[in-house]
C-alpha positions as CSV (number, residue, x, y, z in Angstrom):
1,M,14.1,11.7,-25.6
2,F,12.6,12.4,-21.8
3,I,9.3,11.7,-20.9
4,D,7.6,13.4,-17.5
5,L,5.3,10.6,-16.1
6,S,4.8,13.0,-13.1
7,H,1.6,14.4,-11.9
8,V,1.3,18.2,-10.3
9,I,1.7,18.0,-6.6
10,E,-0.2,20.9,-5.0
11,E,-1.0,22.3,-1.4
12,K,-3.3,19.7,0.6
13,L,-3.9,16.6,-2.2
14,V,-3.4,13.7,-0.4
15,T,-1.5,11.2,-3.1
16,Y,-1.7,8.3,-0.5
17,R,-4.2,7.6,2.5
18,G,-3.0,7.4,5.9
19,L,0.5,10.0,5.0
20,P,-0.2,14.0,5.2
21,A,-0.8,15.8,2.3
22,P,1.9,18.7,1.2
23,V,1.8,21.6,2.2
24,I,3.4,24.8,0.5
25,C,4.2,27.9,1.3
26,D,6.6,30.9,1.6
27,Y,9.3,30.6,4.1
28,W,9.9,34.5,3.6
29,T,7.5,36.5,1.6
30,R,9.2,39.4,-0.6
31,E,8.0,41.9,1.9
32,E,9.7,39.6,4.9
33,S,13.0,39.4,3.3
34,R,13.7,43.2,2.6
35,Q,15.0,43.1,6.1
36,F,17.9,40.6,5.3
37,Y,19.0,43.1,2.2
38,E,19.9,46.3,1.0
39,E,17.2,48.6,-0.4
40,G,15.4,47.4,-3.7
41,T,16.5,43.8,-3.2
42,E,13.7,41.2,-2.3
43,F,13.1,37.3,-2.5
44,Q,10.6,35.1,-2.3
45,I,11.5,31.9,-0.3
46,G,9.5,29.1,-0.7
47,K,8.8,26.2,1.4
48,I,7.5,22.4,0.7
49,E,7.2,20.2,3.0
50,M,5.9,16.8,2.1
51,V,6.8,13.2,2.4
52,G,8.6,11.4,-0.1
53,N,5.7,9.2,-1.2
54,T,3.9,11.9,-2.5
55,G,2.6,12.0,-5.7
56,T,4.7,10.5,-8.8
57,Y,7.8,9.4,-6.9
58,L,11.1,6.8,-6.8
59,D,11.5,3.9,-4.0
60,S,15.2,3.2,-3.7
61,P,16.2,0.0,-2.0
62,F,16.5,1.9,1.4
63,H,12.8,2.4,0.9
64,R,12.3,-0.9,2.3
65,Y,15.9,-1.9,3.7
66,A,18.0,-0.3,6.1
67,D,21.1,-1.3,4.4
68,G,20.0,-0.5,0.9
69,K,21.1,2.2,-1.2
70,D,19.4,6.0,-0.9
71,L,18.5,7.9,-3.5
72,S,21.9,9.6,-3.8
73,E,23.6,6.9,-4.0
74,L,21.7,4.9,-7.0
75,A,23.6,5.5,-10.7
76,L,22.1,8.4,-13.0
77,D,22.3,5.6,-15.3
78,S,19.7,3.4,-13.8
79,L,16.9,6.4,-13.5
80,A,17.8,8.1,-16.5
81,N,18.6,7.9,-20.1
82,L,17.2,4.0,-20.1
83,E,15.6,2.5,-22.9
84,G,12.1,1.7,-22.0
85,V,9.6,-0.8,-22.6
86,V,6.0,-0.4,-22.2
87,I,3.8,-3.1,-21.1
88,R,-0.1,-2.2,-21.9
89,V,-2.5,-3.6,-19.5
90,S,-6.1,-3.8,-19.9
91,E,-8.0,-1.7,-17.1
92,R,-9.7,-4.5,-16.1
93,V,-7.0,-6.1,-14.9
94,T,-5.7,-6.1,-11.2
95,A,-3.2,-8.7,-11.0
96,V,-0.2,-8.1,-13.2
97,D,1.2,-11.5,-13.2
98,A,4.5,-12.7,-15.4
99,A,2.5,-13.7,-18.5
100,Y,2.9,-9.9,-19.4
101,F,6.2,-9.9,-19.1
102,R,7.4,-13.5,-21.1
103,N,8.5,-13.0,-24.8
104,R,10.2,-9.3,-24.3
105,D,13.9,-8.0,-24.4
106,L,13.7,-6.5,-20.8
107,A,17.3,-6.3,-19.9
108,G,18.4,-3.5,-18.8
109,K,15.6,-1.4,-19.5
110,A,13.1,0.9,-17.6
111,V,9.8,-1.5,-17.5
112,L,6.5,0.9,-17.8
113,V,3.3,-0.9,-17.1
114,H,0.8,0.9,-18.3
115,T,-3.0,0.4,-16.9
116,G,-4.9,3.7,-17.3
117,W,-5.3,3.9,-13.9
118,D,-3.7,7.4,-13.4
119,R,-7.3,8.3,-15.0
120,H,-8.4,8.2,-11.3
121,W,-5.5,10.5,-10.1
122,R,-7.3,13.1,-7.8
123,T,-10.3,10.6,-6.7
124,D,-10.9,8.2,-4.3
125,A,-11.1,5.4,-6.8
126,Y,-7.3,6.0,-7.3
127,F,-6.7,4.3,-3.7
128,T,-8.7,1.4,-4.1
129,N,-9.1,-2.1,-6.4
130,H,-6.0,-0.5,-8.1
131,P,-3.8,-2.8,-10.6
132,Y,-0.7,-4.0,-9.0
133,L,2.1,-6.8,-9.9
134,T,2.0,-10.0,-8.9
135,Q,5.0,-11.7,-6.9
136,D,5.7,-13.8,-9.6
137,A,6.0,-10.7,-12.0
138,A,8.3,-9.5,-9.7
139,E,10.5,-12.6,-9.7
140,F,10.2,-12.3,-13.7
141,L,11.3,-9.0,-13.6
142,V,14.0,-9.7,-11.4
143,A,15.4,-12.7,-13.7
144,A,14.3,-10.8,-16.6
145,R,17.6,-7.9,-15.5
146,A,15.0,-5.0,-15.9
147,R,16.6,-2.1,-14.4
148,L,13.8,0.0,-13.2
149,V,10.1,-0.4,-12.4
150,G,7.0,1.6,-12.8
151,I,3.0,1.1,-13.0
152,D,0.5,4.3,-13.4
153,S,-1.9,3.0,-10.3
154,H,-2.0,3.6,-6.7
155,N,0.8,1.2,-5.8
156,I,3.2,-1.4,-7.2
157,D,2.0,-3.9,-4.7
158,D,-1.6,-5.2,-3.7
159,T,-2.3,-3.2,-0.6
160,V,-5.0,-4.7,0.3
161,G,-2.8,-6.7,3.0
162,R,0.1,-6.2,4.9
163,S,2.8,-7.7,2.5
164,R,4.3,-6.4,-0.3
165,P,6.7,-8.6,-2.2
166,V,6.8,-6.8,-5.1
167,H,8.8,-4.2,-3.1
168,T,10.7,-6.8,-1.1
169,I,11.6,-8.5,-4.0
170,L,12.7,-5.9,-6.4
171,L,14.4,-3.4,-4.1
172,R,16.5,-6.3,-2.6
173,H,17.8,-6.6,-6.3
174,D,18.5,-3.0,-6.6
175,I,15.6,-2.2,-9.1
176,P,14.4,1.1,-8.1
177,I,10.4,1.3,-8.5
């Protein structure tokens, strides 16, 4: 069974402060396309312009490391049809540490952290005081051989400071986020 966790992306929807919102428009309208085809033939050709970190997205090792694998280099079985483990965390928890992952079989699995923070999607609250994983959580997930890690908040790292230890640790070990 596949479960789509994606949010709908819409024109001008800011999903990460400081990055541009997506532009969704016609490249060719049906009317404009008629000049290229025989009578009675027309097409709408859409154009979507957005940064890779828009909405629900996947970080590959290349996101953090110049020598890391980009999305096209990741094996499909490292991203899809994985057994998943959902780690439920109280909405009052901000720093999700290694204790939440102990005594669980995480080897080869997609580890998805559910905090309920997605309820703030499309609001200003989504961007501040969001739940994130700690460095010791990332180190534990590597040791536990997790295959992919996700969270339902603004960022898997604490965005108050400038360091991104969770990205650094997981992506260095080829664990997509």
